[in-house]
Structure formats: C-alpha cells, structure tokens
C-alpha positions in Angstrom: -0.3 5.3 2.8 -3.3 5.4 0.6 -3.2 4.0 -3.0 -5.9 4.0 -5.7 -6.2 0.6 -7.2 -6.4 0.4 -11.0 -8.3 -2.7 -12.0 -6.9 -5.0 -9.2 -8.2 -6.2 -5.9 -6.6 -5.5 -2.5 -5.3 -9.1 -2.5 -3.8 -8.7 -5.9 -2.2 -5.5 -4.8 -0.7 -7.3 -1.7 0.6 -10.1 -4.0 2.1 -7.5 -6.4 3.9 -5.7 -3.6 5.1 -8.9 -1.9 6.6 -10.6 -4.9 10.3 -9.7 -5.2 11.7 -9.1 -8.7 13.5 -12.1 -10.2 17.2 -11.5 -10.8 17.7 -10.7 -14.5 14.0 -10.5 -15.3 12.6 -7.6 -17.2 10.4 -5.2 -15.1 6.6 -5.6 -15.7 5.3 -3.9 -18.8 3.3 -0.7 -18.5 2.5 1.4 -15.4 1.8 -0.2 -12.0 -1.8 -1.1 -11.4 -2.1 1.5 -8.6 -1.2 5.1 -7.9 -0.3 7.0 -4.8 -3.2 8.9 -3.3 -1.7 10.3 -0.1 -0.8 9.5 3.4 1.7 10.6 6.0 4.9 9.4 7.7 5.1 7.0 10.7 4.8 8.5 14.1 6.2 7.7 17.5 4.0 6.0 20.1 1.7 8.5 21.8 1.6 10.9 18.9 -1.5 11.8 16.9 -2.1 13.0 13.4 -4.9 13.9 11.0 -5.1 13.6 7.3 -7.6 15.2 4.9 -7.9 13.8 1.4 -10.0 14.7 -1.5 -10.4 11.3 -3.2 -12.2 10.6 -6.5 -14.6 7.7 -6.8 -12.9 4.4 -7.0 -11.2 1.5 -5.2 -8.5 2.2 -2.7 -6.3 0.6 -0.1 -4.9 2.0 3.2 -1.6 0.3 4.2 1.5 0.7 6.3 5.0 0.4 4.7 6.9 0.5 8.1 9.1 -2.6 8.5 8.6 -4.9 11.4 11.8 -5.8 13.2 10.0 -8.7 14.9 9.3 -10.2 11.5 12.6 -9.9 9.7 11.8 -6.4 8.4 8.6 -7.4 6.6 6.4 -4.3 5.9 3.3 -4.1 8.2 1.0 -4.4 5.1 2.4 -7.9 4.4 1.5 -8.8 8.0 -2.1 -7.6 7.6 -2.0 -3.9 8.1 -3.9 -3.4 4.8 -7.5 -2.4 4.2 -9.4 -1.9 1.0 -12.2 0.7 0.7 -14.5 2.2 -1.9 -15.1 5.9 -2.5 -18.4 6.5 -4.2 
C-alpha cells in the first residue's frame, strides 16, 4: 500500500503501526497522522501488476501489510518492507 504521511517520519509511522493498543486505553485523539493513497492486493508468486497513481506533493511511504507466517504473523512492513519517498 501507499500512505501519505501527515507530519510524521517513516520511522514514526512504523512505530505508530507497530504499537498495539493498550487494553482499556482510550484511542488516540484526532485523525491518524497518515492517509491511504492507493495500492493493490497481494499477488501469487510469478504474477505481475502495475499501478498508476496521481500523488500530490508530500511525504509518502510504500509498505506491505501481508503477514509473515515465518515471523508469527508480523506484517512485512514491520520486518523492513517499508520505504519512504517524497513527491515534489
């Protein structure tokens, strides 16, 4: 997926997404510090896909939410499949 970051860095985004909510704690106030900007579903090995996006200027991150069975279901972005980029 692609997300537009809103005032946070890629590392802060990773921390935000990797921190589980505490039982009984109130959810964070306000909207999340990022918004969905597009992407597509996972594909089987050997398949190919293309994606065309019309992104406005800003900071973004490309990441994979697919869980890794070899790592107790951790999403791939938590294992390093996360890359920040700037659109000018």
